[in-house]
KEKE-3310 file (N, C-alpha, C; in steps of 0.2 Angstrom, whole numbers, plus 5000, padded with zeros to 4 digits):
npx = (5004:4992:4978:4962:4953:4938:4922:4913:4898:4881:4875:4864:4869:4867:4871:4870:4861:4861:4856:4851:4861:4865:4879:4894:4903:4917:4913:4918:4924:4933:4929:4915:4917:4924:4914:4904:4913:4919:4917:4904:4887:4873:4856:4839:4830:4815:4801:4807:4815:4826:4835:4847:4851:4866:4876:4887:4892:4895:4889:4880:4886:4897:4892:4888:4881:4863:4853:4841:4826:4819:4804:4797:4806:4808:4819:4833:4845:4861:4875:4884:4875:4871:4863:4860:4858:4853:4856:4844:4845:4858:4862:4871:4878:4874:4872:4861:4844:4837:4822:4819:4825:4818:4808:4816:4821:4810:4806:4817:4816:4804:4808:4819:4829:4834:4829)
npy = (4992:4999:5009:5010:5023:5028:5032:5046:5047:5053:5060:5064:5076:5079:5089:5094:5107:5113:5116:5102:5096:5092:5081:5075:5060:5048:5030:5024:5015:5024:5037:5037:5036:5048:5058:5056:5057:5046:5028:5019:5017:5009:5012:5008:5020:5025:5017:5016:5005:5007:5017:5022:5027:5034:5034:5040:5027:5029:5040:5044:5040:5047:5060:5068:5082:5083:5079:5074:5067:5052:5046:5034:5024:5027:5035:5046:5054:5058:5069:5072:5066:5055:5052:5039:5029:5013:4998:4987:4974:4970:4975:4984:5001:5015:5029:5042:5039:5049:5051:5050:5060:5073:5069:5063:5076:5083:5076:5078:5091:5091:5084:5089:5093:5105:5117)
npz = (4954:4944:4948:4942:4938:4946:4940:4944:4955:4958:4973:4988:4999:5017:5029:5047:5051:5038:5022:5011:4997:4981:4977:4971:4970:4971:4970:4981:4997:5005:5000:5004:5019:5021:5018:5028:5040:5046:5051:5041:5040:5033:5029:5024:5014:5020:5013:5000:4990:4982:4987:4998:5015:5021:5035:5048:5059:5071:5076:5086:5098:5097:5100:5089:5080:5080:5065:5056:5058:5058:5057:5053:5057:5071:5075:5076:5066:5066:5063:5047:5033:5019:5005:4993:4978:4975:4966:4962:4958:4959:4972:4975:4977:4969:4957:4962:4959:4947:4947:4960:4967:4970:4979:4991:4994:4998:5009:5017:5020:5028:5039:5044:5058:5061:5058)
capx = (4998:4988:4971:4957:4949:4931:4917:4909:4890:4877:4872:4861:4872:4864:4874:4866:4860:4863:4851:4853:4864:4868:4886:4897:4909:4919:4910:4924:4923:4936:4925:4909:4919:4926:4908:4901:4918:4920:4915:4898:4882:4867:4848:4835:4826:4808:4797:4810:4820:4832:4839:4849:4854:4872:4877:4892:4889:4896:4886:4877:4891:4902:4888:4888:4875:4857:4852:4835:4821:4816:4799:4796:4810:4808:4825:4836:4851:4866:4880:4882:4872:4870:4857:4863:4854:4854:4853:4840:4847:4865:4862:4876:4877:4875:4870:4854:4839:4834:4815:4818:4828:4813:4805:4820:4822:4804:4807:4822:4813:4799:4810:4826:4829:4838:4825)
capy = (4992:5006:5009:5012:5029:5026:5037:5049:5046:5058:5058:5070:5076:5083:5092:5097:5114:5115:5113:5097:5098:5086:5081:5070:5056:5042:5025:5020:5016:5029:5043:5037:5037:5055:5062:5056:5058:5040:5023:5020:5011:5012:5010:5009:5025:5022:5017:5015:5000:5008:5022:5021:5033:5032:5038:5038:5022:5030:5047:5045:5038:5053:5065:5072:5086:5081:5081:5073:5062:5047:5043:5027:5019:5030:5037:5052:5053:5062:5071:5072:5059:5056:5047:5036:5024:5006:4994:4982:4967:4968:4977:4989:5007:5018:5037:5043:5039:5055:5051:5050:5066:5077:5066:5064:5083:5085:5072:5082:5098:5090:5080:5093:5095:5112:5123)
capz = (4950:4941:4950:4937:4941:4945:4938:4950:4955:4962:4980:4991:5005:5021:5035:5051:5051:5032:5017:5007:4991:4977:4976:4967:4973:4968:4973:4986:5004:5007:5000:5008:5025:5020:5018:5035:5045:5050:5047:5039:5041:5029:5031:5018:5014:5021:5007:4994:4989:4978:4990:5005:5018:5024:5041:5053:5063:5079:5077:5093:5103:5097:5101:5083:5080:5077:5058:5054:5062:5053:5061:5052:5062:5077:5076:5074:5062:5069:5059:5041:5030:5012:5001:4988:4975:4975:4961:4965:4955:4962:4979:4974:4977:4961:4958:4965:4954:4946:4949:4968:4971:4973:4986:4996:4996:5002:5016:5022:5022:5032:5045:5047:5065:5063:5053)
cpx = (4995:4981:4967:4953:4941:4927:4913:4901:4887:4875:4869:4865:4868:4868:4870:4867:4861:4857:4854:4856:4866:4875:4888:4903:4910:4915:4915:4922:4927:4932:4919:4911:4921:4919:4905:4906:4919:4917:4907:4893:4876:4860:4844:4831:4819:4804:4800:4816:4826:4835:4840:4851:4860:4874:4884:4890:4890:4893:4884:4881:4896:4899:4888:4881:4869:4855:4845:4832:4819:4810:4796:4800:4811:4815:4828:4843:4855:4872:4878:4880:4872:4865:4860:4858:4857:4851:4850:4842:4853:4866:4868:4874:4878:4872:4863:4849:4836:4826:4814:4821:4824:4810:4809:4821:4816:4805:4812:4819:4808:4802:4817:4824:4832:4835:4825)
cpy = (4998:5005:5012:5018:5028:5033:5039:5048:5052:5056:5064:5070:5081:5084:5094:5104:5117:5112:5107:5099:5091:5087:5075:5066:5050:5037:5021:5021:5022:5036:5043:5039:5046:5059:5062:5056:5052:5034:5023:5014:5014:5009:5012:5015:5023:5023:5016:5009:5001:5015:5020:5027:5030:5037:5037:5034:5023:5038:5048:5045:5044:5059:5070:5076:5082:5083:5080:5068:5058:5043:5036:5023:5022:5032:5043:5051:5059:5063:5071:5065:5061:5050:5045:5030:5017:5001:4988:4975:4966:4970:4982:4996:5010:5026:5037:5043:5046:5056:5051:5056:5071:5075:5065:5071:5085:5081:5076:5088:5096:5087:5084:5095:5102:5117:5128)
cpz = (4950:4943:4944:4941:4941:4944:4944:4949:4959:4968:4983:4998:5010:5027:5040:5051:5043:5027:5013:5000:4987:4976:4972:4970:4969:4972:4977:4993:5007:5006:5004:5016:5026:5022:5025:5041:5049:5046:5046:5041:5037:5031:5025:5020:5015:5014:5000:4994:4985:4981:4996:5008:5022:5029:5044:5058:5070:5080:5083:5099:5103:5098:5095:5083:5077:5070:5057:5059:5056:5057:5059:5056:5069:5080:5074:5072:5064:5064:5052:5038:5023:5010:4994:4985:4976:4970:4963:4963:4959:4969:4980:4974:4970:4963:4960:4959:4953:4948:4956:4971:4974:4979:4991:4999:5000:5008:5020:5024:5028:5039:5047:5054:5067:5059:5058)
residu = (MET:LEU:GLU:VAL:GLU:LYS:GLU:LYS:ILE:ASN:ILE:ILE:ILE:LYS:ALA:PRO:GLY:GLN:LYS:PRO:ARG:ILE:GLY:GLN:ILE:ARG:PRO:THR:LEU:GLU:GLU:TYR:LYS:TYR:VAL:VAL:TYR:GLY:ASP:ILE:GLU:SER:ILE:PRO:PHE:PRO:GLY:MET:ASP:ASP:VAL:ASP:ILE:VAL:VAL:ASN:ASP:MET:GLY:LYS:LEU:LEU:GLY:LEU:PRO:LYS:ASN:ILE:VAL:ILE:PRO:GLU:TYR:GLY:ASP:ILE:LEU:MET:GLY:THR:ILE:PHE:PHE:ILE:GLY:VAL:ASP:GLU:LYS:THR:CYS:MET:TRP:LYS:SER:MET:PRO:GLU:ASP:LYS:ILE:GLU:LYS:VAL:LEU:GLU:TYR:LEU:GLU:LYS:TYR:ASP:LEU:ASN:LYS)
# end
């Protein structure tokens, strides 16, 4: 069976000790796992219903490097993370909303643990 090539979407990638960057990936589980180096878990971005943060769900147990603090949740995110848009009607992931990119980048600058 021929697999249909999926169109790439924009995400914001943040690795520990590095500045965030906009990247493009295909919206597949394999690609999501590749970015965070393992199985994924998502959490809502504080104050935004249309953006999720995707992390390695074993990041703390694996001892991955600290990345950012999320004070609203009283938590620290470990390892490489990425930010992705959420379609509010279908709850499916999509490209990062253009109007939210700057706000996410400002948040990352403020709460980066490796500055």
